[in-house]
C-alpha positions as semicolon CSV with decimal commas, in nm:
position;residue;x (nm);y (nm);z (nm)
1;M;0,007;0,008;-0,014
2;K;0,290;0,252;0,110
3;R;0,463;0,160;-0,249
4;F;0,116;0,232;-0,423
5;V;0,074;0,561;-0,229
6;L;0,426;0,669;-0,319
7;L;0,392;0,579;-0,692
8;L;0,057;0,782;-0,694
9;C;0,247;1,078;-0,537
10;C;0,527;1,068;-0,819
11;L;0,248;1,020;-1,087
12;L;0,020;1,333;-0,975
13;P;0,269;1,580;-1,091
14;L;0,317;1,427;-1,426
15;T;-0,050;1,421;-1,476
16;A;-0,084;1,770;-1,366
17;A;0,171;1,873;-1,638
18;A;-0,006;1,681;-1,893
19;Q;-0,344;1,833;-1,835
20;S;-0,182;2,190;-1,812
21;Q;-0,004;2,129;-2,153
22;K;-0,348;2,006;-2,294
23;Q;-0,522;2,319;-2,175
24;K;-0,258;2,541;-2,324
25;R;-0,315;2,355;-2,649
26;D;-0,708;2,398;-2,622
27;N;-0,678;2,759;-2,543
28;F;-0,448;2,786;-2,854
29;F;-0,709;2,639;-3,079
30;T;-0,989;2,823;-2,916
31;D;-0,809;3,168;-2,985
32;L;-0,738;3,093;-3,304
33;N;-1,074;2,986;-3,412
34;D;-1,228;3,306;-3,238
35;F;-0,971;3,516;-3,432
36;L;-1,057;3,349;-3,760
37;E;-1,443;3,363;-3,678
38;M;-1,404;3,738;-3,591
39;R;-1,209;3,799;-3,898
40;S;-1,476;3,644;-4,130
41;A;-1,760;3,835;-3,939
42;K;-1,591;4,162;-4,003
43;A;-1,520;4,095;-4,366
44;Y;-1,873;3,989;-4,432
45;A;-2,010;4,311;-4,253
46;R;-1,802;4,526;-4,521
47;M;-1,893;4,279;-4,813
48;D;-2,115;4,404;-5,100
49;T;-2,313;4,102;-5,120
50;S;-2,462;4,198;-5,464
51;Y;-2,116;4,108;-5,595
52;I;-1,951;3,888;-5,332
53;D;-2,102;3,626;-5,108
54;R;-1,965;3,351;-4,871
55;Y;-2,054;2,992;-4,844
56;P;-2,242;2,864;-4,563
57;Y;-1,953;2,622;-4,467
58;I;-1,631;2,686;-4,261
59;W;-1,432;2,387;-4,410
60;D;-1,307;2,333;-4,765
61;A;-1,130;1,998;-4,878
62;R;-0,995;1,993;-5,212
63;T;-0,807;1,721;-5,418
64;F;-0,600;1,833;-5,749
65;L;-0,355;1,748;-5,999
66;N;-0,076;1,988;-6,084
67;T;0,140;1,986;-6,409
68;E;0,434;2,186;-6,393
69;G;0,767;2,281;-6,500
70;L;1,050;2,512;-6,420
71;H;1,355;2,663;-6,615
72;L;1,663;2,863;-6,481
73;R;1,980;3,033;-6,630
74;T;2,272;3,194;-6,479
75;E;2,552;3,379;-6,615
76;G;2,864;3,500;-6,453
77;P;3,110;3,340;-6,228
78;S;2,848;3,062;-6,210
79;S;2,695;2,985;-6,530
80;A;2,411;2,709;-6,585
81;Q;2,115;2,625;-6,793
82;L;1,884;2,403;-6,602
83;S;1,540;2,253;-6,616
84;T;1,328;2,011;-6,429
85;G;1,096;1,928;-6,736
86;M;0,747;1,864;-6,715
87;S;0,602;1,668;-6,390
88;N;0,270;1,581;-6,248
89;R;0,162;1,601;-5,883
90;V;-0,115;1,470;-5,698
91;G;-0,231;1,684;-5,385
92;V;-0,467;1,759;-5,120
93;S;-0,585;2,087;-4,941
94;L;-0,769;2,172;-4,658
95;S;-0,922;2,521;-4,559
96;Y;-1,083;2,651;-4,233
97;R;-1,252;2,980;-4,256
98;G;-1,015;3,080;-4,547
99;L;-0,691;2,970;-4,401
100;G;-0,567;2,683;-4,598
101;L;-0,295;2,422;-4,626
102;S;-0,196;2,204;-4,905
103;F;0,036;1,924;-4,993
104;S;0,133;1,762;-5,308
105;K;0,367;1,481;-5,418
106;A;0,505;1,325;-5,747
107;F;0,496;0,944;-5,716
108;G;0,793;0,741;-5,829
109;T;1,042;1,044;-5,754
110;K;1,270;1,029;-5,437
111;M;1,226;1,421;-5,369
112;N;0,947;1,594;-5,559
113;F;0,684;1,758;-5,332
114;G;0,512;2,065;-5,262
115;L;0,372;2,243;-4,952
116;G;0,153;2,539;-4,948
117;F;0,000;2,781;-4,682
118;S;-0,227;3,059;-4,783
119;S;-0,524;3,296;-4,704
120;Y;-0,714;3,503;-4,966
121;G;-0,902;3,826;-4,884
122;R;-0,853;4,199;-4,966
123;F;-0,523;4,149;-4,825
124;G;-0,404;3,794;-4,860
125;F;-0,084;3,594;-4,880
126;E;0,049;3,262;-5,013
127;Y;0,341;3,071;-4,933
128;A;0,485;2,775;-5,131
129;L;0,773;2,546;-5,051
130;R;0,890;2,320;-5,359
131;A;1,132;2,069;-5,381
132;S;1,238;1,884;-5,690
133;S;1,505;1,633;-5,763
134;R;1,459;1,642;-6,147
135;L;1,671;1,942;-6,205
136;G;1,933;1,870;-6,505
137;G;2,095;2,059;-6,786
138;R;2,422;2,221;-6,857
139;V;2,658;2,367;-6,626
140;G;2,964;2,569;-6,636
141;M;3,304;2,448;-6,515
142;P;3,572;2,644;-6,367
143;D;3,779;2,612;-6,709
144;G;3,494;2,770;-6,901
145;T;3,364;2,481;-7,049
146;F;2,999;2,325;-7,026
147;R;2,894;1,981;-6,870
148;N;2,588;1,792;-6,938
149;A;2,397;1,691;-6,593
150;A;2,134;1,429;-6,611
151;S;1,781;1,497;-6,474
152;G;1,823;1,397;-6,114
153;D;2,174;1,490;-6,031
154;M;2,045;1,809;-5,885
155;T;1,814;1,912;-5,624
156;L;1,607;2,229;-5,634
157;L;1,445;2,394;-5,319
158;A;1,227;2,704;-5,401
159;S;1,039;2,909;-5,148
160;N;0,830;3,174;-5,233
161;L;0,604;3,416;-5,035
162;N;0,364;3,648;-5,190
163;L;0,154;3,944;-5,014
164;F;-0,119;4,116;-5,217
165;F;-0,389;4,385;-5,180
166;S;-0,705;4,427;-5,399
167;F;-0,830;4,797;-5,417
168;N;-1,184;4,705;-5,520
169;P;-1,372;4,553;-5,241
170;R;-1,642;4,408;-5,515
171;F;-1,344;4,209;-5,658
172;S;-1,262;3,844;-5,479
173;Y;-0,920;3,709;-5,509
174;A;-1,042;3,424;-5,279
175;A;-1,338;3,330;-5,549
176;A;-1,070;3,308;-5,825
177;M;-0,785;3,152;-5,627
178;K;-0,965;2,881;-5,434
179;Q;-1,330;2,913;-5,488
180;A;-1,353;3,035;-5,109
181;K;-1,617;3,310;-5,191
182;I;-1,893;3,329;-5,447
183;Q;-1,819;3,615;-5,698
184;R;-2,200;3,704;-5,798
185;R;-2,121;3,980;-6,049
186;S;-1,820;4,049;-6,276
187;A;-1,560;4,280;-6,139
188;G;-1,196;4,383;-6,171
189;S;-0,954;4,552;-5,938
190;F;-0,604;4,717;-5,927
191;I;-0,384;4,476;-5,732
192;A;-0,065;4,581;-5,524
193;A;0,180;4,295;-5,483
194;A;0,501;4,233;-5,280
195;S;0,722;3,902;-5,333
196;W;0,991;3,725;-5,195
197;T;1,164;3,433;-5,336
198;V;1,452;3,205;-5,257
199;W;1,583;2,941;-5,479
200;D;1,861;2,685;-5,375
201;V;2,033;2,418;-5,613
202;L;2,184;2,166;-5,389
203;D;2,495;1,967;-5,457
204;A;2,478;1,688;-5,734
205;G;2,641;1,358;-5,742
206;P;3,018;1,294;-5,799
207;D;2,980;1,100;-6,106
208;I;2,850;1,362;-6,349
209;I;3,186;1,454;-6,506
210;S;3,426;1,174;-6,629
211;K;3,697;1,099;-6,390
212;Q;3,950;1,146;-6,683
213;T;3,943;1,516;-6,659
214;S;4,164;1,696;-6,422
215;V;3,922;1,954;-6,351
216;E;3,758;1,905;-5,999
217;T;3,395;1,846;-6,012
218;F;3,226;2,175;-5,986
219;L;2,892;2,038;-5,925
220;N;2,997;1,821;-5,626
221;V;3,127;2,125;-5,412
222;T;2,900;2,388;-5,504
223;N;2,552;2,540;-5,410
224;V;2,402;2,826;-5,588
225;M;2,141;3,034;-5,398
226;Y;1,943;3,294;-5,534
227;N;1,738;3,577;-5,311
228;R;1,500;3,830;-5,465
229;F;1,250;4,076;-5,321
230;S;1,015;4,246;-5,563
231;I;0,719;4,501;-5,531
232;G;0,477;4,585;-5,808
233;A;0,104;4,642;-5,891
234;G;-0,132;4,500;-6,162
235;Y;-0,486;4,400;-6,249
236;G;-0,724;4,127;-6,224
237;Y;-1,070;4,064;-6,340
238;N;-1,349;3,799;-6,242
239;L;-1,604;3,744;-6,511
240;V;-1,920;3,592;-6,408
241;L;-2,147;3,375;-6,624
242;G;-2,440;3,146;-6,612
243;Q;-2,597;3,283;-6,306
244;A;-2,286;3,298;-6,102
245;H;-2,199;2,924;-6,167
246;W;-1,922;2,981;-6,394
247;L;-1,623;3,229;-6,324
248;L;-1,340;3,329;-6,556
249;H;-1,040;3,484;-6,388
250;A;-0,729;3,651;-6,562
251;S;-0,462;3,882;-6,386
252;L;-0,112;4,016;-6,454
253;I;0,125;4,157;-6,204
254;P;0,446;4,318;-6,331
255;M;0,709;4,368;-6,053
256;W;1,039;4,565;-5,987
257;T;1,298;4,374;-5,825
258;F;1,463;4,605;-5,585
259;Y;1,697;4,372;-5,444
260;D;1,847;4,039;-5,575
261;S;2,183;3,835;-5,511
262;T;2,328;3,529;-5,591
263;R;2,538;3,337;-5,324
264;I;2,779;3,060;-5,425
265;R;2,919;2,817;-5,164
266;T;3,232;2,621;-5,266
267;D;3,425;2,397;-5,024
268;G;3,275;2,554;-4,719
269;A;3,338;2,898;-4,835
270;S;3,060;3,155;-4,933
271;T;3,071;3,429;-5,185
272;R;2,784;3,679;-5,258
273;Y;2,724;3,837;-5,596
274;S;2,485;4,149;-5,548
275;R;2,317;4,315;-5,852
276;P;2,520;4,622;-5,940
277;A;2,371;4,975;-5,885
278;G;2,144;5,102;-6,150
279;R;2,046;4,747;-6,319
280;I;1,676;4,682;-6,346
281;G;1,532;4,372;-6,214
282;V;1,202;4,266;-6,339
283;T;0,962;4,006;-6,253
284;G;0,586;3,911;-6,324
285;T;0,301;3,682;-6,262
286;A;0,022;3,588;-6,474
287;R;-0,277;3,378;-6,375
288;A;-0,579;3,247;-6,549
289;G;-0,854;3,023;-6,446
290;I;-1,194;2,894;-6,518
291;Y;-1,431;2,739;-6,257
292;Y;-1,763;2,594;-6,217
293;R;-1,970;2,545;-5,932
294;W;-2,301;2,323;-5,936
295;T;-2,401;2,324;-5,564
296;S;-2,290;2,526;-5,267
297;R;-2,091;2,228;-5,170
298;W;-1,911;2,129;-5,501
299;S;-1,684;2,307;-5,735
300;V;-1,426;2,218;-6,013
301;G;-1,154;2,435;-6,135
302;L;-0,879;2,459;-6,388
303;S;-0,615;2,714;-6,349
304;G;-0,283;2,822;-6,456
305;I;0,005;3,049;-6,333
306;V;0,331;3,162;-6,495
307;N;0,610;3,337;-6,303
308;Q;0,876;3,502;-6,491
309;M;1,207;3,642;-6,308
310;S;1,510;3,813;-6,429
311;S;1,786;3,994;-6,225
312;S;1,884;4,197;-6,518
313;S;1,710;4,404;-6,787
314;S;1,960;4,231;-7,036
315;F;2,201;3,948;-7,043
316;R;2,417;4,122;-7,283
317;I;2,577;4,352;-7,019
318;K;2,838;4,145;-6,814
319;P;2,958;4,371;-6,513
320;E;3,253;4,193;-6,360
321;G;3,182;3,958;-6,104
322;Y;2,805;3,955;-6,121
323;T;2,594;3,651;-6,179
324;R;2,271;3,723;-6,353
325;F;1,976;3,511;-6,264
326;A;1,673;3,425;-6,471
327;A;1,388;3,189;-6,439
328;Q;1,065;3,094;-6,534
329;D;0,808;2,854;-6,363
330;W;0,454;2,740;-6,472
331;Q;0,175;2,545;-6,320
332;A;-0,166;2,401;-6,421
333;R;-0,384;2,269;-6,185
334;L;-0,717;2,066;-6,221
335;S;-0,909;2,090;-5,886
336;V;-1,219;1,918;-5,733
337;G;-1,357;2,070;-5,385
338;F;-1,608;1,990;-5,119
339;R;-1,736;2,214;-4,860
340;F;-1,891;2,119;-4,525
């Protein structure tokens, strides 16, 4: 009996600590739910319901198929022309009161996935993390020659954060991007945007270059990381057809890159090459989509997005010690959603 009492006394503090942790978790989710509910109620109170309305559900589950590709090019101390080719990914997403999380994966590939976190309103954001081990192409060597790298010899990690604001409250970005709102009548809006991108090309395998060459394997000891900050403004339009069952969206947002740099890590040493003063960096995002909802629960959509990036207005100008970076990635998505 004494042993039992002693054991009980030892377990009581552990039980109390576990209950305290559970209470903290419950309080966190309760506070998050209250915040999202308050935000939704305030947005609805300011909403012109003749143009935009909300669904009578707070959850949105979606499955989708992505077809995508990516191409990048660098010139300078590190030169390369690389591409992932075209790949397909299957994914799922879940949104609660407009706050969504998504994950997609390409089957049969060791490392090829995407992770997204987003919220769309008049002010919204979207964050995407993408990994692909299908990167291959031509890479410059220290002796000035180019070597071929097969697809799968390199891995790309791409991280992108977009912030945007719609000036017209009758235009719904949420209806166009995730069908999270109902666009009842056609409307357009000027859109201000800011974007941050990090692309990291990771080490490749040691057997890309023939062992007969005396040149050290450049890819095996080098990573190339590109950072970009951009701001800009554009225009988007939602065209509503068929008694608000059909929605067609198109938008274009050109941006000015006010900061970009390329960092090359070789043998543990890191060297940064910033954009020279006076050079103009440009980027832009184009979106298009067509969506159909046949009840308040079900919807289907086909959408596309193209991102174009360039760290200089011209590749013909080659300042000493400056690595220019240009890239294009695109994505087409077919999705089916269910609300509850």
